[in-house]
C-alpha positions as CSV (number, residue, x, y, z in Angstrom):
1,M,84.2,92.7,120.1
2,E,81.7,94.8,121.1
3,Q,79.3,96.1,118.1
4,H,77.9,100.0,118.2
5,T,75.2,101.0,115.6
6,L,76.1,104.3,114.6
7,R,72.6,106.1,113.7
8,V,72.1,109.4,111.7
9,I,72.1,112.7,113.7
10,A,72.9,115.5,111.5
11,R,73.5,116.1,107.9
12,I,76.3,118.3,106.2
13,H,75.6,120.9,103.6
14,S,78.4,122.2,101.6
15,D,79.6,123.8,98.5
16,F,80.7,119.6,97.4
17,S,78.0,117.7,95.5
18,S,80.8,114.5,96.4
19,K,82.1,113.1,99.3
20,F,84.9,115.1,101.1
21,G,86.9,114.6,104.1
22,I,87.3,117.7,106.0
23,P,91.1,118.4,107.2
24,R,92.0,119.3,110.8
25,Q,93.0,122.7,109.6
26,S,90.9,125.1,108.1
27,G,91.2,127.3,105.7
28,L,92.9,125.6,102.9
29,V,90.8,126.0,100.1
30,D,89.1,129.6,100.1
31,S,85.7,130.6,99.8
32,L,83.8,127.0,101.0
33,R,81.2,127.2,103.6
34,A,79.5,123.9,105.2
35,A,76.6,123.5,107.7
36,V,75.9,121.0,109.6
37,I,72.2,120.8,110.4
38,F,70.8,118.5,113.2
39,T,67.8,116.0,112.8
40,P,65.1,116.8,115.2
41,P,66.0,114.8,118.0
42,Y,68.8,116.4,118.3
43,R,67.9,119.8,117.0
44,N,68.2,121.5,120.9
45,P,71.1,123.2,122.6
46,D,71.1,120.5,125.0
47,A,72.7,118.1,122.6
48,L,75.6,120.2,122.3
49,R,76.6,120.8,125.4
50,G,80.0,120.3,126.5
51,I,81.2,120.0,123.0
52,E,84.0,122.6,123.7
53,D,85.6,120.0,125.7
54,F,86.4,117.8,122.5
55,S,89.7,118.8,120.5
56,H,88.1,116.9,117.4
57,L,85.2,115.7,115.6
58,W,84.4,113.0,113.6
59,L,81.9,113.4,110.7
60,I,80.8,110.4,109.1
61,W,78.1,110.4,105.9
62,E,77.6,109.0,102.9
63,F,77.8,109.7,98.9
64,S,75.7,108.9,96.6
65,K,76.5,106.4,94.4
66,A,74.2,108.1,91.6
67,R,76.5,111.1,91.4
68,R,79.6,109.0,90.9
69,E,80.0,109.1,87.0
70,E,78.9,113.4,87.0
71,T,81.6,113.6,89.7
72,E,84.3,112.0,87.6
73,K,83.4,114.0,84.3
74,A,83.4,117.3,86.5
75,L,86.6,116.0,87.9
76,R,88.1,115.7,84.3
77,E,86.4,118.9,83.0
78,G,88.4,120.9,85.8
79,R,84.7,121.7,87.5
80,L,85.3,119.8,90.6
81,R,87.2,122.1,93.3
82,L,88.4,119.3,95.4
83,L,88.5,115.4,95.3
84,C,89.6,113.2,98.1
85,A,91.4,110.3,96.9
86,T,93.1,107.0,98.1
87,S,95.7,106.2,95.7
88,S,95.1,107.5,92.3
89,M,97.5,110.7,92.7
90,E,100.2,107.7,91.8
91,L,98.4,106.3,88.8
92,G,98.1,107.7,85.1
93,I,94.8,109.0,86.0
94,D,94.0,112.1,83.8
95,V,92.7,114.1,86.6
96,G,92.9,117.7,84.7
97,E,94.6,120.9,86.5
98,I,95.1,120.8,90.2
99,D,96.0,123.4,92.7
100,Q,97.2,121.6,95.8
101,V,97.6,118.2,97.2
102,L,96.5,117.5,100.9
103,Q,98.1,114.3,101.8
104,V,96.9,112.2,104.6
105,G,100.1,110.3,106.6
106,C,103.4,110.0,104.9
107,P,104.7,108.3,101.6
108,R,107.1,105.6,102.4
109,T,109.7,106.9,99.6
110,I,111.0,110.1,98.2
111,S,110.0,109.6,94.7
112,G,106.1,108.7,95.7
113,T,106.1,112.4,97.5
114,M,107.5,113.6,94.7
115,Q,104.9,112.2,92.0
116,R,102.0,113.0,94.4
117,L,103.1,116.7,94.8
118,G,103.9,117.0,91.1
119,R,99.9,116.1,90.3
120,A,99.8,119.7,91.7
121,G,100.9,122.8,89.4
122,H,101.5,120.8,86.4
123,N,102.3,123.4,84.0
124,P,105.6,125.5,83.5
125,G,106.0,128.1,85.2
126,R,104.0,127.0,88.0
127,V,105.0,125.4,91.7
128,S,103.7,122.2,92.9
129,L,102.0,122.4,96.5
130,M,101.1,119.5,98.9
131,Y,100.3,119.6,102.5
132,L,101.0,116.5,104.4
133,F,99.2,115.5,107.5
134,P,100.9,113.0,109.8
135,R,98.7,110.7,111.9
136,T,100.8,110.4,114.8
137,A,104.0,111.5,116.7
138,A,106.6,109.6,114.9
139,E,104.9,110.1,111.5
140,C,105.0,114.2,112.3
141,L,109.1,113.5,112.3
142,S,108.9,111.1,109.2
143,C,106.9,113.8,107.2
144,G,108.9,116.6,108.3
145,M,112.4,114.8,107.0
146,T,110.5,113.6,103.6
147,A,109.3,117.0,102.9
148,E,113.0,118.4,103.3
149,L,114.3,115.9,101.2
150,A,111.7,116.8,98.5
151,R,112.2,120.5,98.4
152,K,115.8,119.4,97.9
153,G,114.9,117.5,94.9
154,M,116.2,114.3,96.4
155,V,114.8,110.9,94.6
156,E,116.0,107.7,94.9
157,R,118.1,106.3,92.6
158,L,117.3,103.6,90.0
159,N,118.4,99.9,89.8
160,P,117.3,98.3,87.0
161,P,117.4,94.7,87.0
162,S,119.7,92.8,85.1
163,E,119.6,89.1,84.1
164,C,116.4,88.9,84.4
165,L,116.0,84.8,83.6
166,D,112.5,84.0,84.2
167,I,111.7,86.9,81.7
168,L,114.5,85.4,79.1
169,A,112.5,82.1,79.8
170,Q,108.9,83.4,78.9
171,H,110.4,85.5,75.5
172,L,112.3,82.1,74.6
173,V,108.7,80.2,74.8
174,S,106.9,83.0,72.9
175,M,109.3,83.2,70.1
176,A,109.3,79.2,69.6
177,A,104.9,79.1,69.8
178,F,105.2,80.7,66.4
179,R,108.2,80.0,64.5
180,S,111.5,78.0,65.4
181,Y,114.7,80.0,65.7
182,G,118.6,79.5,66.5
183,L,120.9,80.0,69.5
184,D,122.5,82.4,66.8
185,E,119.5,84.5,66.4
186,V,119.1,84.9,70.5
187,M,122.2,85.9,70.9
188,E,122.2,88.8,68.2
189,I,119.0,89.8,69.7
190,L,119.7,90.0,73.6
191,P,121.8,92.5,73.7
192,R,119.2,95.0,72.4
193,A,117.8,94.8,76.2
194,W,119.9,96.5,78.8
195,P,119.0,93.2,81.3
196,F,119.9,90.9,78.8
197,R,123.0,92.7,77.4
198,N,125.8,90.6,80.0
199,L,124.2,87.4,79.1
200,T,125.8,84.2,78.0
201,R,125.6,81.8,75.2
202,E,126.2,79.3,78.5
203,D,123.1,81.4,80.2
204,V,120.4,81.0,77.3
205,R,121.5,77.0,77.0
206,S,120.8,76.9,80.7
207,V,117.5,78.4,80.4
208,L,116.3,76.0,77.1
209,G,117.3,73.4,79.2
210,M,115.1,74.3,82.1
211,L,112.1,74.8,79.6
212,A,112.5,71.9,77.8
213,G,112.8,69.8,81.1
214,D,116.1,68.4,81.9
215,Y,116.2,69.4,85.5
216,E,113.0,67.2,85.9
217,H,114.2,64.0,83.7
218,Q,117.5,64.1,85.6
219,R,115.4,63.3,88.5
220,D,113.2,60.7,86.4
221,I,110.2,63.1,86.9
222,P,107.7,63.3,84.0
223,A,107.3,66.5,82.8
224,R,105.9,68.2,79.4
225,P,108.3,70.5,77.6
226,R,107.4,73.9,77.5
227,V,109.8,74.1,73.9
228,L,111.5,71.5,71.8
229,Y,114.9,71.8,72.3
230,D,117.7,70.4,69.6
231,R,120.8,70.6,71.7
232,I,123.2,69.2,68.6
233,N,122.1,71.9,65.9
234,E,121.0,74.4,68.8
235,R,117.7,74.8,67.4
236,V,114.5,75.5,69.3
237,E,110.6,74.6,68.2
238,G,107.7,75.1,69.8
239,D,104.1,73.1,69.4
240,G,100.7,73.5,70.8
241,Y,101.5,73.4,74.5
242,S,104.2,76.5,73.9
243,R,101.2,78.7,72.3
244,M,99.0,77.8,75.1
245,L,101.8,78.7,77.6
246,A,102.7,81.9,76.0
247,I,98.7,83.3,75.9
248,S,97.6,82.0,78.6
249,A,100.4,82.4,81.5
250,G,102.5,85.5,79.6
251,G,102.8,88.8,81.6
252,T,104.9,90.1,84.4
253,I,102.3,91.2,86.7
254,P,102.6,87.8,89.6
255,D,99.4,86.4,90.2
256,K,97.9,86.4,93.7
257,G,95.2,84.6,93.6
258,L,92.6,87.5,94.0
259,Y,88.8,87.3,93.6
260,T,87.2,89.7,91.2
261,V,84.5,91.6,92.7
262,R,81.4,92.7,90.9
263,T,78.1,93.9,90.6
264,Q,74.7,91.9,89.7
265,E,75.1,94.2,86.2
266,G,78.9,92.3,85.6
267,V,80.9,95.8,86.7
268,K,84.0,95.0,88.2
269,L,84.6,97.1,91.3
270,G,88.3,96.1,92.5
271,E,90.0,92.9,93.8
272,M,89.8,90.8,97.2
273,D,92.3,88.9,99.2
274,E,91.6,85.2,98.9
275,E,92.0,85.3,102.9
276,F,89.4,87.9,103.2
277,V,86.9,86.2,100.9
278,Y,87.9,82.6,102.7
279,E,86.4,84.5,105.9
280,S,83.6,86.2,104.6
281,R,79.8,85.0,103.7
282,R,76.8,85.8,102.1
283,G,75.2,89.0,103.4
284,D,78.5,90.1,105.2
285,R,79.0,93.6,104.3
286,F,82.4,95.3,103.9
287,I,84.1,98.8,102.2
288,L,85.5,98.6,99.2
289,G,86.7,102.3,97.9
290,S,84.2,104.8,99.1
291,F,81.2,102.5,99.4
292,A,79.8,99.6,101.2
293,W,78.9,96.4,99.6
294,R,76.8,93.6,100.6
295,I,78.2,89.9,99.2
296,L,75.4,88.2,97.0
297,D,77.1,85.5,95.9
298,I,81.1,83.9,96.6
299,G,82.0,82.2,93.2
300,K,85.4,80.0,92.1
301,D,86.6,83.3,90.8
302,A,84.7,86.6,91.8
303,I,82.4,87.4,94.3
304,T,79.0,89.3,93.6
305,V,77.8,92.1,96.0
306,A,75.1,95.0,95.8
307,P,74.8,98.9,97.3
308,A,74.9,98.5,101.1
309,A,74.8,101.1,104.5
310,M,78.0,102.1,106.0
311,E,76.7,101.1,109.2
312,G,78.4,97.8,110.4
313,A,80.6,97.4,107.3
314,R,84.4,95.6,107.7
315,L,87.5,97.1,106.4
316,P,89.1,94.4,104.2
317,F,93.0,93.7,104.1
318,W,95.5,92.8,101.4
319,K,99.2,91.2,101.9
320,G,101.2,93.9,99.7
321,E,104.9,93.3,99.3
322,L,106.7,97.0,99.7
323,K,110.3,97.6,99.1
324,G,112.1,99.3,101.9
325,R,114.0,102.6,101.2
326,D,117.5,102.5,99.9
327,K,120.8,103.2,101.9
328,R,121.4,106.7,100.5
329,T,117.7,107.8,101.7
330,G,118.3,106.5,105.2
331,E,121.5,108.3,105.5
332,A,119.9,111.4,104.3
333,F,117.5,110.7,107.2
334,G,120.2,110.2,109.7
335,R,122.1,113.4,108.9
336,I,118.7,115.4,109.9
337,L,118.4,113.3,112.9
338,H,121.8,114.5,113.7
339,S,121.2,118.0,113.0
340,L,118.3,117.2,115.4
341,Q,119.8,115.9,118.0
342,E,122.2,118.7,118.1
343,A,119.5,121.3,118.1
344,Y,118.3,119.3,121.4
345,G,121.2,119.9,123.0
346,Q,121.4,123.5,122.0
347,G,117.7,124.1,123.1
348,A,116.4,124.7,119.9
349,L,115.0,121.6,118.8
350,L,111.2,123.1,118.3
351,E,112.6,125.7,116.1
352,K,114.6,122.7,113.9
353,L,111.5,120.8,113.6
354,E,109.6,123.9,112.5
355,A,112.0,124.5,109.9
356,L,111.0,121.7,108.3
357,G,108.0,122.8,107.7
358,L,106.1,121.3,110.6
359,D,103.3,123.7,112.0
360,Q,103.5,124.5,115.7
361,A,101.3,121.2,116.9
362,A,103.2,118.9,114.9
363,A,106.4,120.4,115.9
364,R,105.1,119.8,119.9
365,L,104.2,116.3,119.2
366,A,107.7,115.5,117.3
367,F,109.9,117.6,120.1
368,G,108.1,115.6,122.7
369,Y,108.5,112.1,120.6
370,L,112.2,113.1,120.1
371,E,112.7,114.3,124.0
372,R,111.5,110.6,125.2
373,Q,113.8,108.6,122.8
374,I,117.1,110.6,123.9
375,M,116.1,110.2,127.8
376,A,115.4,106.6,127.0
377,V,118.9,105.4,125.3
378,G,120.8,108.7,125.7
379,G,120.6,109.9,121.6
380,L,119.0,109.2,118.5
381,P,120.4,106.9,116.0
382,D,122.0,108.8,112.8
383,H,124.3,108.2,109.5
384,K,127.2,107.8,111.7
385,T,125.7,106.0,114.6
386,V,123.8,102.9,115.3
387,V,121.9,102.3,118.7
388,V,121.4,98.9,120.0
389,E,119.0,98.9,123.1
390,H,118.6,96.1,125.3
391,F,115.2,95.6,127.2
392,R,112.8,93.0,128.5
393,D,109.1,93.3,126.8
394,S,106.0,92.9,129.5
395,S,106.8,89.4,129.4
396,G,110.1,89.9,131.3
397,N,111.5,88.2,128.2
398,S,114.8,89.6,126.7
399,Q,114.7,91.6,123.6
400,L,117.5,93.6,121.6
401,M,116.4,97.0,119.4
402,V,118.8,97.6,116.7
403,H,118.0,101.8,115.8
404,S,119.1,101.2,112.3
405,V,118.3,104.4,109.6
406,F,119.3,102.6,106.8
407,G,116.4,101.5,105.3
408,R,114.7,98.4,105.4
409,R,116.8,96.7,102.5
410,I,120.2,96.9,104.8
411,N,118.0,96.0,108.1
412,A,116.3,93.0,107.0
413,P,119.4,91.2,105.9
414,L,121.1,92.1,109.2
415,A,118.6,90.8,110.9
416,L,118.9,87.5,109.5
417,L,122.8,87.3,109.8
418,A,121.8,88.8,113.4
419,A,119.8,86.3,114.6
420,Q,121.6,83.6,113.6
421,I,125.0,84.6,115.5
422,A,122.7,85.1,118.8
423,G,120.7,81.8,118.1
424,E,124.3,79.9,118.0
425,E,125.7,81.4,120.8
426,L,122.9,80.9,122.9
427,A,121.9,77.4,121.6
428,M,117.9,78.5,121.4
429,E,115.6,79.9,118.4
430,I,116.1,83.6,117.8
431,G,113.0,85.1,116.1
432,S,113.5,88.8,114.3
433,V,111.2,91.5,112.9
434,D,112.4,94.2,110.7
435,E,111.4,98.3,109.6
436,E,112.6,100.9,108.0
437,D,114.2,102.2,111.4
438,G,116.0,99.1,112.6
439,F,115.0,95.4,113.5
440,L,114.5,93.4,116.8
441,L,115.7,90.0,118.1
442,Y,113.5,88.3,120.6
443,S,113.6,85.0,122.4
444,Y,111.3,83.4,125.2
445,S,113.5,83.2,127.9
446,G,115.1,85.3,130.6
447,T,118.5,85.0,128.9
448,H,120.2,88.1,127.8
449,L,120.8,88.6,124.3
450,P,124.4,88.9,123.7
451,E,126.2,92.1,123.6
452,G,128.6,93.0,120.3
453,I,126.6,91.1,117.8
454,L,127.0,93.7,115.0
455,Q,130.4,93.6,115.4
456,R,130.9,90.0,114.8
457,V,129.0,89.9,111.6
458,D,132.0,89.4,109.2
459,P,131.9,91.6,105.8
460,E,134.0,89.1,104.1
461,T,132.0,86.5,104.4
462,C,128.4,88.0,104.9
463,L,127.2,87.7,101.4
464,R,128.0,83.8,100.7
465,R,126.4,83.6,104.5
466,L,123.2,85.2,103.5
467,E,123.3,83.4,100.1
468,I,122.9,79.8,102.4
469,L,120.1,81.3,104.7
470,L,118.3,82.7,101.5
471,P,116.5,79.5,101.0
472,A,114.7,79.1,104.5
473,T,113.5,83.0,104.5
474,P,109.9,83.6,103.3
475,V,111.1,86.6,101.1
476,F,112.9,83.7,99.1
477,N,110.0,81.2,99.1
478,M,107.6,84.6,97.8
479,A,110.4,85.2,95.2
480,F,110.5,81.8,94.0
481,R,106.8,81.6,93.1
482,Y,106.5,84.6,91.6
483,N,109.9,84.1,89.3
484,S,108.3,80.7,88.5
485,G,105.0,81.7,87.3
486,R,106.7,84.5,85.0
487,A,109.1,81.8,83.7
488,L,106.0,79.6,82.5
489,M,107.2,76.6,85.0
490,M,103.6,76.7,86.6
491,G,102.0,75.6,83.5
492,V,98.9,76.6,81.9
493,R,96.8,79.6,83.3
494,K,93.2,78.2,82.9
495,N,89.9,80.1,82.7
496,G,89.1,81.9,85.9
497,R,91.4,82.4,89.2
498,Q,93.9,79.9,90.5
499,P,94.1,79.6,94.4
500,L,96.9,80.9,96.1
501,W,97.4,77.8,98.0
502,M,97.4,75.6,95.5
503,Q,100.3,78.2,93.7
504,R,102.3,78.1,97.0
505,L,101.9,74.0,97.0
506,R,103.0,73.5,93.5
507,S,105.8,76.3,94.4
508,A,107.0,74.6,97.1
509,E,107.5,71.8,95.6
510,M,109.3,73.0,92.7
511,L,111.7,74.7,95.6
512,E,112.2,71.2,97.1
513,Q,113.0,69.8,93.9
514,T,115.7,72.5,92.8
515,V,117.0,74.0,95.7
516,R,120.2,72.1,95.8
517,E,120.9,73.2,92.0
518,E,122.9,76.6,92.6
519,A,122.9,76.7,88.6
520,H,119.3,76.3,88.1
521,P,118.0,79.5,86.2
522,L,114.9,80.0,88.7
523,I,117.5,79.8,91.8
524,R,119.8,82.3,90.3
525,E,117.3,84.4,89.3
526,T,115.5,84.3,92.7
527,R,119.1,84.7,94.4
528,R,119.8,87.5,92.5
529,E,116.7,89.4,93.4
530,C,116.9,89.0,96.9
531,M,120.0,89.8,97.0
532,Q,120.1,93.4,94.4
533,E,116.1,94.3,94.5
534,L,114.9,93.0,97.7
535,W,117.7,93.4,99.7
536,D,120.6,95.7,99.5
537,A,123.8,93.0,99.7
538,S,126.2,95.4,98.4
539,G,125.3,98.1,100.9
540,L,125.4,95.9,103.9
541,R,129.0,95.1,103.6
542,E,129.7,98.3,102.9
543,L,128.0,99.1,106.0
544,L,129.6,95.9,108.2
545,W,133.0,97.5,107.1
546,D,132.3,100.8,107.9
547,I,131.6,99.4,111.7
548,R,134.3,97.0,111.5
549,S,136.7,100.3,110.8
550,G,135.0,103.0,113.2
551,R,133.5,105.2,110.4
552,V,130.1,104.2,111.9
553,G,129.9,104.1,115.5
554,V,127.9,101.2,117.3
555,R,126.5,102.1,120.9
556,E,124.8,99.4,123.0
557,V,122.5,100.8,126.0
558,Y,120.1,99.0,128.6
559,S,117.2,100.4,129.5
560,Q,114.2,99.8,131.9
561,I,111.4,100.8,129.4
562,P,111.7,100.4,125.7
563,S,112.0,103.5,124.1
564,P,109.3,105.1,121.7
565,M,111.3,104.0,118.6
566,S,111.3,100.2,119.3
567,L,107.1,100.4,119.7
568,P,106.7,99.5,115.9
569,L,109.2,96.6,116.0
570,Q,107.9,95.8,119.6
571,W,104.0,95.6,117.8
572,G,105.4,93.9,114.9
573,Q,107.0,91.0,117.1
574,E,103.7,90.6,118.9
575,A,101.7,90.3,115.2
576,A,104.6,87.8,114.3
577,V,104.1,85.2,117.1
578,M,100.4,86.1,117.5
579,Y,99.6,84.1,114.3
580,D,102.3,81.7,114.5
581,Y,99.6,79.1,115.9
582,A,102.0,76.0,116.2
583,P,105.7,76.9,116.6
584,T,107.7,74.4,115.9
585,P,111.4,74.9,116.4
586,R,114.5,73.2,114.5
587,G,115.1,71.1,116.9
588,I,112.1,69.0,117.0
589,H,112.3,68.8,113.4
590,G,116.1,67.5,113.9
591,A,114.6,65.2,116.7
592,V,111.9,63.3,114.6
593,E,115.1,63.1,111.5
594,E,117.0,61.2,113.9
595,A,114.2,59.1,115.3
596,L,113.5,57.8,112.0
597,K,116.5,57.0,110.7
């Protein structure tokens, strides 16, 4: 990659004593002025010759760390006029009274939008005000639809978890760590908590058996009991190991093996992803928060840093898990898209987009985006229509894009079922990537992916088929690892960071031992979490019944050029295969197993 050195050519002087990102639209904050003063080599008219040919200028400057404490104090006291933040608007930070929120990009949920919006005008009788600044044409459309639903007060419905056998296991160990108790006492306490209201006596016995090591002992695997369970008298006691588990490994936030970032004085600045730290060396510079830092030392659990210049600093990365939008929100987006389709036919699309709250520039970008999509596939997906688009990528391989507005919680399991049906019919590996607005199936051959895949997914057997396919998916493995840690089955958490790769190995070994035990509490809990929280299995079955009855139509088209809405999925597909350094289809594993017999 070509390296560029940024030189200071000018300094900005304004009413702000802290870092401030200037938005594209001016005039949002009254009575504020700023001046850009060029350094001597560039302080002449020739330096600005041709500047009128540019639509935007990118200004970069640094904010002195010495003023940070004063800035935070001024923010709390209300003396600071404007703050440019990252995710602070969703945190429980007391930021004082805020007049308006300037949101760069589109929040992924309506509730997240309302939460940020609510930080402005947070007093009785005041109106909350927020401006959304989209970064792409597609985001212009998302911002408009999100703002429309937020204005109507629509918020995603809560879905409180039930059973939660991993948390139950943690409670049972914690109770036994300090005194013995009986099963009757547990059954009296459980109904007081909503998630445990429907648990039976047999459910509790199953969890206690897991904690006592029953499943390991059945396979002659040595395991130290987490509790001492007297099955005859149904009494539970703890020992020193129980207390160590309850104190060191308790909690619900999963351990992701992150490195702590500290200054030389020991001040904690944040946390870094394990893989990013492994790819870094002493002397490397990276950006954390609003500042650049130079790595002084990399320890087992933490990295020590010092302030550095911004030039040449890398942006770090984290691997996050985001829940997709729910089916109800997707249907609301679908109704808006349907009205936009009708407006396009009537020649009033631009006015309809402006009615969503978009300014003229954003409305024109969204208009061009939607017009290209309509011209490519003949229409927009909506709450009553799923568009299936067949095309070939730049390498000539067949791809199938399903445009579905129902959200990732529906699209992810549907992609899994569709890929399995297509793979069985073609006798080849079919990959898939999913997003909020659809999913993409792909193969590495010139064979066309079959038509009518969605109609062949049986709504009567889809849930059971998903439960069978689940253990082979990355989402199940990740959820199982988190649940094992919460259930205190990963052992005592020693002082310091436990490497994520070690957690993965331990979790994979435990999953291999228990995957055939359908009644195992961790298998049950992981299956429930995937089907009800990460996915919306009941919503998927409802959608499949609607497709079979004709309430939701499926329209298949063949396009010479992929539509604009398929581009994010194509990029996702390229990223998925780019980092699969040694793809090994299931047929190779089967051939090896047959040869070993």
